[in-house]
Backbone as numpy.savetxt, mean C-alpha at the origin, in Angstrom:
# Nx Ny Nz CAx CAy CAz Cx Cy Cz
-19.00 -4.73 -18.90 -19.82 -3.52 -18.90 -18.96 -2.25 -18.90
-17.91 -2.25 -18.06 -17.04 -1.09 -17.96 -15.66 -1.37 -18.55
-15.54 -2.43 -19.33 -14.24 -2.85 -19.83 -13.55 -1.76 -20.64
-14.30 -1.11 -21.53 -13.71 -0.09 -22.39 -13.16 1.07 -21.58
-13.95 1.54 -20.60 -13.52 2.66 -19.78 -12.29 2.29 -18.96
-12.31 1.07 -18.41 -11.17 0.65 -17.59 -9.92 0.50 -18.45
-10.08 -0.02 -19.65 -8.94 -0.17 -20.56 -8.31 1.18 -20.86
-9.15 2.19 -21.05 -8.64 3.53 -21.32 -7.84 4.07 -20.12
-8.32 3.77 -18.91 -7.62 4.22 -17.71 -6.26 3.53 -17.59
-6.24 2.22 -17.84 -4.99 1.46 -17.76 -3.98 1.97 -18.79
-4.48 2.27 -20.00 -3.59 2.77 -21.05 -3.06 4.17 -20.71
-3.90 4.99 -20.09 -3.49 6.34 -19.73 -2.45 6.35 -18.63
-2.57 5.40 -17.71 -1.64 5.39 -16.58 -0.21 5.07 -17.04
0.60 6.07 -17.07 2.01 5.94 -17.39 2.82 6.63 -16.30
4.04 6.21 -16.11 4.92 6.90 -15.16 5.45 8.15 -15.84
4.78 9.26 -15.58 5.17 10.54 -16.18 6.16 11.22 -15.25
7.33 11.56 -15.78 8.43 12.04 -14.94 8.64 13.55 -14.98
7.70 14.25 -15.59 7.79 15.71 -15.62 6.39 16.29 -15.74
5.99 17.09 -14.75 4.64 17.63 -14.72 4.60 19.11 -15.10
3.45 19.55 -15.54 3.23 20.95 -15.90 3.21 21.79 -14.62
4.21 22.64 -14.46 4.33 23.42 -13.21 3.26 24.51 -13.11
2.60 24.79 -14.21 1.57 25.82 -14.21 0.16 25.27 -13.97
0.06 23.96 -13.89 -1.26 23.34 -13.69 -1.43 22.96 -12.23
-2.45 23.52 -11.61 -2.72 23.22 -10.20 -3.70 22.06 -10.08
-3.31 21.03 -9.40 -4.17 19.87 -9.19 -5.06 20.13 -7.97
-6.37 20.16 -8.14 -7.27 20.43 -7.01 -7.11 19.40 -5.90
-7.17 19.89 -4.67 -7.03 18.99 -3.53 -8.11 17.94 -3.46
-9.33 18.29 -3.94 -10.42 17.32 -3.87 -10.17 16.11 -4.77
-9.36 16.29 -5.81 -9.00 15.17 -6.68 -8.16 14.16 -5.90
-7.15 14.65 -5.19 -6.29 13.77 -4.39 -7.10 13.08 -3.31
-8.01 13.83 -2.71 -8.86 13.25 -1.65 -9.70 12.11 -2.19
-10.30 12.29 -3.36 -11.10 11.22 -3.96 -10.23 9.99 -4.24
-9.05 10.21 -4.76 -8.17 9.10 -5.10 -7.71 8.35 -3.85
-7.47 9.09 -2.78 -7.06 8.44 -1.53 -8.22 7.66 -0.91
-9.43 8.17 -1.05 -10.60 7.43 -0.54 -10.76 6.13 -1.31
-10.44 6.15 -2.61 -10.47 4.92 -3.40 -9.38 3.96 -2.94
-8.21 4.50 -2.63 -7.09 3.67 -2.18 -7.45 2.91 -0.90
-8.21 3.56 -0.04 -8.61 2.94 1.22 -9.48 1.71 0.98
-10.16 1.66 -0.17 -11.04 0.54 -0.49 -10.26 -0.66 -1.05
-8.97 -0.56 -1.17 -8.16 -1.62 -1.78 -8.18 -2.89 -0.94
-8.02 -4.04 -1.59 -7.92 -5.30 -0.84 -6.66 -5.29 0.01
-6.74 -5.93 1.15 -5.57 -5.99 2.04 -5.68 -7.19 2.96
-4.57 -7.63 3.47 -4.53 -8.86 4.26 -5.33 -8.73 5.56
-6.30 -9.61 5.71 -7.13 -9.71 6.92 -7.88 -8.43 7.26
-8.03 -7.53 6.30 -8.68 -6.24 6.52 -8.04 -5.46 7.68
-6.76 -5.73 7.94 -6.07 -5.01 9.02 -5.70 -3.60 8.59
-5.61 -3.38 7.27 -5.31 -2.04 6.76 -4.07 -1.44 7.44
-2.99 -2.21 7.41 -1.76 -1.78 8.06 -0.98 -0.84 7.14
-1.61 0.30 6.89 -1.02 1.29 6.01 -1.33 2.69 6.51
-0.62 3.64 5.95 -0.84 5.05 6.24 -0.43 5.82 4.99
-1.23 6.80 4.60 -0.94 7.57 3.40 -0.71 9.04 3.80
0.50 9.50 3.69 0.79 10.89 4.04 0.74 11.74 2.77
-0.25 12.60 2.72 -0.50 13.45 1.56 0.27 14.76 1.74
1.26 14.97 0.90 2.11 16.14 1.00 1.67 17.17 -0.04
1.15 18.29 0.42 0.75 19.35 -0.50 1.36 20.71 -0.13
1.89 20.84 1.08 2.50 22.11 1.47 3.78 22.32 0.67
3.93 23.52 0.14 5.07 23.84 -0.72 6.40 23.65 0.01
6.43 24.03 1.29 7.68 23.91 2.05 8.10 22.46 2.21
7.13 21.59 2.48 7.45 20.18 2.67 7.79 19.51 1.33
7.10 19.92 0.27 7.43 19.40 -1.06 8.87 19.73 -1.42
9.28 20.95 -1.11 10.65 21.38 -1.41 11.67 20.59 -0.61
11.33 20.24 0.62 12.24 19.45 1.45 12.36 18.02 0.95
11.27 17.53 0.33 11.28 16.16 -0.18 12.08 16.02 -1.47
12.21 17.08 -2.24 12.88 16.99 -3.54 14.28 16.40 -3.43
15.18 16.96 -2.60 16.52 16.36 -2.52 16.52 14.95 -1.93
15.54 14.67 -1.07 15.45 13.34 -0.47 14.97 12.31 -1.49
14.30 12.80 -2.55 13.91 11.94 -3.68 14.96 12.03 -4.79
16.18 12.40 -4.39 17.33 12.45 -5.29 17.13 13.43 -6.43
16.33 14.46 -6.16 16.08 15.54 -7.12 15.57 15.05 -8.47
14.76 14.00 -8.44 14.14 13.52 -9.66 13.20 14.59 -10.22
13.07 14.61 -11.54 12.20 15.59 -12.19 10.76 15.46 -11.71
10.32 14.24 -11.49 8.94 14.02 -11.02 8.72 14.67 -9.67
9.73 14.62 -8.81 9.63 15.24 -7.49 9.70 16.76 -7.60
10.56 17.26 -8.48 10.72 18.71 -8.65 9.46 19.39 -9.15
8.71 18.71 -10.01 7.56 19.34 -10.66 6.21 18.91 -10.10
6.21 18.01 -9.13 4.95 17.49 -8.58 4.18 18.56 -7.82
2.87 18.56 -7.98 2.00 19.45 -7.22 1.59 18.82 -5.90
1.60 17.51 -5.87 1.31 16.75 -4.65 2.20 15.51 -4.64
2.53 15.03 -3.46 3.18 13.74 -3.33 2.45 12.97 -2.23
2.31 11.68 -2.45 1.70 10.83 -1.43 2.72 9.76 -1.04
3.00 9.71 0.24 3.95 8.72 0.76 3.14 7.55 1.30
3.33 6.39 0.69 2.62 5.18 1.12 3.49 4.45 2.14
2.92 4.24 3.31 3.68 3.76 4.46 3.04 2.50 5.04
3.85 1.52 5.37 3.34 0.32 6.04 3.38 0.56 7.55
2.35 0.07 8.24 2.26 0.24 9.69 2.01 -1.10 10.38
2.97 -2.00 10.24 2.84 -3.29 10.90 2.72 -3.12 12.43
3.26 -2.02 12.91 3.23 -1.76 14.35 1.82 -1.51 14.88
0.86 -1.29 13.97 -0.52 -1.03 14.40 -1.41 -2.27 14.39
-0.82 -3.45 14.28 -1.65 -4.65 14.11 -2.59 -4.87 15.30
-2.16 -4.56 16.51 -3.02 -4.78 17.68 -4.27 -3.90 17.62
-4.08 -2.60 17.38 -5.25 -1.71 17.37 -6.15 -1.95 16.18
-5.57 -2.36 15.04 -6.41 -2.64 13.88 -7.16 -3.96 14.05
-6.54 -4.92 14.74 -7.24 -6.18 15.03 -8.40 -5.90 15.99
-8.15 -5.07 16.97 -9.20 -4.71 17.93 -10.33 -3.97 17.22
-9.98 -3.09 16.28 -10.98 -2.33 15.53 -11.89 -3.28 14.76
-11.31 -4.27 14.08 -12.11 -5.26 13.36 -12.99 -6.07 14.31
-12.41 -6.45 15.44 -13.15 -7.22 16.45 -14.39 -6.45 16.90
-14.22 -5.16 17.18 -15.33 -4.33 17.65 -16.39 -4.15 16.58
-15.95 -4.06 15.30 -16.93 -3.91 14.21 -17.83 -5.15 14.13
-17.24 -6.32 14.27 -18.01 -7.56 14.23 -18.94 -7.63 15.44
-18.40 -7.28 16.59 -19.17 -7.35 17.84 -20.39 -6.44 17.78
-20.22 -5.25 17.15 -21.33 -4.30 17.05 -22.48 -4.85 16.21
-22.16 -5.74 15.28 -23.19 -6.28 14.39 -23.92 -7.49 14.95
-23.53 -7.93 16.13 -24.16 -9.11 16.73 -25.43 -8.72 17.49
-26.51 -9.39 17.17 -27.77 -9.18 17.88 -28.20 -10.54 18.44
-28.15 -10.63 19.74 -28.47 -11.92 20.36 -27.27 -12.86 20.28
-27.55 -14.11 19.96 -26.50 -15.12 19.87 -25.70 -14.94 18.57
-24.34 -14.94 18.66 -23.52 -14.74 17.45 -23.75 -15.85 16.43
-23.83 -15.47 15.16 -23.88 -16.45 14.10 -22.52 -17.11 13.97
-22.49 -18.24 13.28 -21.25 -18.99 13.15 -20.15 -18.15 12.52
-20.47 -17.40 11.46 -19.46 -16.60 10.77 -18.98 -15.45 11.66
-19.88 -14.93 12.50 -19.48 -13.86 13.41 -18.55 -14.38 14.50
-18.85 -15.58 15.00 -17.99 -16.18 16.03 -16.60 -16.47 15.46
-16.58 -16.95 14.21 -15.30 -17.21 13.56 -14.50 -15.92 13.39
-15.21 -14.84 13.06 -14.54 -13.55 12.91 -13.96 -13.05 14.23
-14.72 -13.20 15.31 -14.24 -12.79 16.63 -13.00 -13.59 17.04
-13.05 -14.89 16.81 -11.91 -15.75 17.14 -10.69 -15.42 16.27
-10.98 -15.06 15.01 -9.90 -14.76 14.08 -9.08 -13.57 14.58
-9.76 -12.49 14.97 -9.05 -11.29 15.38 -8.57 -11.34 16.83
-9.22 -12.17 17.64 -8.84 -12.26 19.05 -7.74 -13.29 19.29
-7.76 -14.37 18.49 -6.83 -15.47 18.75 -5.78 -15.67 17.65
-6.24 -15.70 16.38 -5.31 -16.03 15.30 -4.37 -14.89 14.94
-4.89 -13.68 14.80 -4.04 -12.55 14.41 -2.88 -12.35 15.39
-3.09 -12.42 16.70 -1.93 -12.31 17.60 -0.87 -13.38 17.34
-1.30 -14.58 17.00 -0.33 -15.65 16.71 0.49 -15.29 15.48
-0.17 -14.70 14.48 0.51 -14.37 13.22 1.46 -13.19 13.39
1.08 -12.19 14.19 1.85 -10.95 14.25 2.66 -10.74 15.54
2.47 -11.57 16.54 3.19 -11.39 17.79 4.70 -11.46 17.55
5.42 -10.54 18.19 6.88 -10.51 18.04 7.50 -10.18 19.39
8.44 -11.02 19.82 9.07 -10.81 21.11 10.41 -10.09 21.02
10.85 -9.80 19.80 12.12 -9.11 19.63 13.33 -10.02 19.62
13.15 -11.25 20.06 14.26 -12.21 20.11 14.14 -13.29 19.03
13.02 -13.31 18.35 12.82 -14.30 17.29 12.24 -15.62 17.77
11.89 -15.69 19.08 11.36 -16.94 19.63 10.01 -17.27 19.01
9.14 -16.27 18.91 7.83 -16.50 18.32 7.95 -16.92 16.85
8.92 -16.37 16.16 9.13 -16.73 14.75 9.49 -18.21 14.63
10.37 -18.67 15.51 10.77 -20.08 15.48 9.58 -20.97 15.80
8.77 -20.56 16.78 7.60 -21.35 17.16 6.59 -21.43 16.01
6.37 -20.28 15.35 5.43 -20.26 14.23 5.89 -21.19 13.11
7.16 -21.10 12.78 7.70 -21.94 11.70 7.63 -23.42 12.06
7.90 -23.72 13.34 7.88 -25.11 13.79 6.47 -25.69 13.73
5.51 -24.91 14.22 4.11 -25.35 14.19 3.64 -25.54 12.76
4.01 -24.61 11.88 3.63 -24.70 10.48 4.21 -25.95 9.83
5.45 -26.26 10.16 6.10 -27.43 9.58 5.41 -28.72 10.02
5.14 -28.81 11.33 4.53 -30.03 11.86 3.12 -30.22 11.33
2.30 -29.15 11.39 0.91 -29.26 10.94 0.80 -29.35 9.42
1.86 -28.96 8.71 1.82 -29.00 7.26 2.36 -30.28 6.66
2.75 -31.23 7.51 3.30 -32.49 7.01 2.24 -33.30 6.28
1.04 -33.35 6.84 0.00 -34.21 6.29 -1.08 -33.49 5.49
-1.14 -32.15 5.61 -2.18 -31.43 4.88 -1.72 -30.01 4.60
-2.35 -29.36 3.63 -1.99 -27.97 3.34 -2.20 -27.10 4.58
-1.25 -26.22 4.82 -1.33 -25.37 6.01 -0.65 -24.03 5.71
-1.25 -22.96 6.21 -0.65 -21.63 6.01 0.69 -21.58 6.71
1.74 -21.31 5.96 3.10 -21.33 6.50 3.41 -20.01 7.21
3.25 -20.03 8.51 3.54 -18.85 9.32 5.05 -18.61 9.36
5.44 -17.36 9.24 6.85 -17.04 9.22 7.23 -16.03 10.28
8.39 -15.41 10.07 8.89 -14.43 11.02 8.66 -13.01 10.56
9.52 -12.11 11.00 9.35 -10.69 10.70 9.43 -10.41 9.20
10.30 -11.13 8.50 10.43 -10.91 7.05 9.12 -11.22 6.34
8.47 -12.30 6.73 7.18 -12.67 6.12 6.11 -11.64 6.45
6.11 -11.14 7.68 5.14 -10.12 8.07 5.34 -8.85 7.24
6.58 -8.45 7.04 6.88 -7.25 6.26 6.42 -7.41 4.81
6.62 -8.59 4.25 6.18 -8.84 2.87 4.68 -8.69 2.75
3.95 -9.24 3.71 2.49 -9.18 3.68 1.99 -7.74 3.72
2.52 -6.94 4.65 2.01 -5.57 4.77 2.45 -4.70 3.58
3.63 -4.97 3.03 4.07 -4.21 1.86 3.22 -4.56 0.63
2.81 -5.82 0.51 1.93 -6.20 -0.61 0.61 -5.45 -0.51
0.04 -5.39 0.68 -1.24 -4.69 0.86 -1.09 -3.20 0.55
0.00 -2.60 1.01 0.22 -1.18 0.79 0.42 -0.89 -0.70
1.11 -1.77 -1.40 1.33 -1.59 -2.84 0.01 -1.69 -3.62
-0.89 -2.54 -3.16 -2.21 -2.63 -3.79 -2.95 -1.30 -3.66
-2.83 -0.68 -2.49 -3.47 0.62 -2.27 -2.85 1.69 -3.17
-1.53 1.64 -3.32 -0.85 2.60 -4.18 -1.31 2.46 -5.63
-1.49 1.21 -6.08 -1.95 0.99 -7.45 -3.37 1.52 -7.65
-4.23 1.29 -6.68 -5.60 1.83 -6.76 -5.55 3.35 -6.85
-4.70 3.95 -6.05 -4.54 5.40 -6.08 -4.10 5.88 -7.45
-3.11 5.22 -8.04 -2.58 5.65 -9.34 -3.60 5.48 -10.46
-4.37 4.40 -10.41 -5.43 4.23 -11.41 -6.51 5.29 -11.24
-6.77 5.67 -9.99 -7.77 6.71 -9.73 -7.29 8.05 -10.26
-5.99 8.32 -10.11 -5.41 9.54 -10.66 -5.57 9.57 -12.18
-5.32 8.43 -12.82 -5.48 8.33 -14.27 -6.94 8.56 -14.67
-7.86 8.04 -13.86 -9.29 8.22 -14.14 -9.70 9.69 -14.06
-8.92 10.49 -13.35 -9.17 11.93 -13.25 -8.53 12.69 -14.41
-7.86 11.95 -15.32 -7.20 12.59 -16.45 -5.85 13.19 -16.09
-5.31 12.78 -14.93 -4.02 13.30 -14.47 -2.97 12.19 -14.50
-1.79 12.49 -14.00 -0.69 11.56 -14.13 0.08 11.45 -12.82
0.84 10.40 -12.71 1.64 10.21 -11.50 2.91 9.44 -11.84
3.81 9.41 -10.87 5.05 8.66 -11.03 5.40 8.02 -9.69
5.34 6.70 -9.60 5.74 6.03 -8.37 7.27 6.02 -8.28
7.78 6.46 -7.14 9.24 6.57 -6.98 9.75 5.63 -5.89
10.80 4.89 -6.24 11.51 4.07 -5.27 12.88 4.66 -4.95
13.28 5.63 -5.79 14.58 6.26 -5.57 14.47 7.41 -4.59
14.66 7.11 -3.30 14.64 8.14 -2.27 15.42 7.65 -1.06
15.83 8.58 -0.22 16.56 8.25 1.00 15.54 7.94 2.09
15.30 6.65 2.28 14.22 6.24 3.19 14.45 6.70 4.63
15.71 6.74 5.06 15.98 7.16 6.44 15.66 8.63 6.64
16.08 9.46 5.68 15.84 10.89 5.82 14.36 11.24 5.63
13.68 10.54 4.71 12.24 10.79 4.53 11.49 10.40 5.80
11.87 9.29 6.36 11.23 8.82 7.60 11.43 9.83 8.72
12.62 10.39 8.79 12.91 11.40 9.81 12.14 12.68 9.55
12.06 13.10 8.29 11.33 14.32 7.93 9.86 14.22 8.30
9.27 13.05 8.05 7.84 12.85 8.33 7.58 12.42 9.77
8.65 12.28 10.55 8.56 11.91 11.97 7.80 10.59 12.15
8.18 9.60 11.33 7.52 8.31 11.41 8.09 7.49 12.55
7.27 6.68 13.20 7.76 5.84 14.29 8.64 4.70 13.77
9.32 4.06 14.65 10.27 3.00 14.29 9.62 1.88 13.49
8.39 1.51 13.84 7.73 0.39 13.19 7.18 0.68 11.81
7.25 1.94 11.37 6.72 2.32 10.05 7.80 2.16 8.99
7.38 1.76 7.79 8.31 1.65 6.67 7.67 2.28 5.43
8.49 2.92 4.61 7.98 3.56 3.40 7.94 2.55 2.27
6.76 2.41 1.69 6.56 1.48 0.58 6.96 2.14 -0.74
6.44 3.33 -0.99 6.81 4.10 -2.17 6.30 5.52 -2.01
6.82 6.41 -2.84 6.34 7.79 -2.88 5.79 8.03 -4.28
4.58 8.54 -4.35 3.94 8.78 -5.64 3.79 10.28 -5.87
4.41 10.78 -6.95 4.29 12.18 -7.34 3.10 12.33 -8.27
2.35 13.42 -8.11 1.13 13.63 -8.89 1.14 15.01 -9.55
0.65 15.08 -10.78 0.52 16.36 -11.47 -0.09 16.16 -12.84
-0.07 17.21 -13.64 -0.52 17.13 -15.02 0.70 16.80 -15.87
0.70 15.60 -16.45 1.87 15.15 -17.17 2.16 15.95 -18.43
3.42 15.89 -18.87 3.84 16.56 -20.10 4.39 15.52 -21.06
4.55 15.91 -22.32 5.09 14.99 -23.32 6.51 14.57 -22.99
7.32 15.51 -22.51 8.70 15.16 -22.18 8.80 14.26 -20.95
7.68 14.19 -20.20 7.67 13.32 -19.02 7.54 11.85 -19.36
7.15 11.54 -20.60 7.07 10.17 -21.07 8.34 9.87 -21.86
9.11 8.92 -21.41 10.44 8.69 -21.96 10.44 7.77 -23.18
9.30 7.58 -23.78 9.25 6.74 -24.97 8.03 5.85 -24.96
7.86 5.06 -26.01 6.71 4.16 -26.07 6.78 3.09 -24.98
5.63 2.67 -24.53 5.60 1.62 -23.50 5.79 0.27 -24.16
6.72 -0.53 -23.64 6.88 -1.89 -24.16 7.04 -2.83 -22.99
6.54 -4.04 -23.19 6.54 -5.04 -22.14 7.07 -6.36 -22.68
7.57 -7.19 -21.78 7.98 -8.55 -22.14 6.77 -9.25 -22.74
6.94 -10.04 -23.81 5.81 -10.68 -24.48 4.90 -11.46 -23.53
3.60 -11.38 -23.80 2.55 -12.04 -23.00 2.89 -13.51 -22.73
3.27 -14.24 -23.79 3.52 -15.68 -23.66 4.72 -16.00 -22.79
5.55 -14.99 -22.53 6.73 -15.24 -21.70 6.42 -15.08 -20.21
5.43 -14.28 -19.90 5.11 -14.03 -18.49 3.81 -14.69 -18.04
2.97 -15.09 -18.97 1.71 -15.75 -18.61 1.84 -17.25 -18.96
1.82 -18.06 -17.93 1.95 -19.51 -18.11 0.59 -20.14 -17.89
-0.03 -20.58 -18.96 -1.36 -21.17 -18.87 -1.23 -22.69 -18.72
-1.89 -23.24 -17.73 -1.81 -24.68 -17.46 -3.20 -25.30 -17.38
């Protein structure tokens, strides 16, 4: 039904590295795109992310050298820093638990009870960290033993937790970028930045990590560095 419109959005979305400095991107556009990003799929609905919307000129100027003075950073009217917040798993698990609890009238239905147990019992097992790696070893050991005879979710350590939250955050960033394209505007996701200095500038807590920084503006022709080409379909899609 919407295939044609979506195809046009996908085709429009390009990493534009130079924006029109005379074109002002309305704040309500960024707000709409961020609201769409919040709707993105994410692991266990924990929403372990944070989106810092940078629109103040002074802060944008401070970010430019930290983004290695890329043209996209120099000409951006807005930048959005996508941040993982694994450190918030307890409060987000509690938030989900309370949402389920609020919907219970009388005796909990089976699916509601499973949801309560999921956020009260299982999520702590998945995300608990003692700082010494003991919980990681226990999770891996339990996964190995229980996975000998049947398929079992392979619980891991801090590295596995980081991968999960970064995947969810990247999904939100992609939704945001497609939303920007749907507004007829352009963006450039940047991985080239000094993560330590950006983290310090934004006063992020220790448990936060930067997933990517997305520059937004009205793209220019020189911002597109050539035709888009991809590895052939048959090389990356394995049909079985």
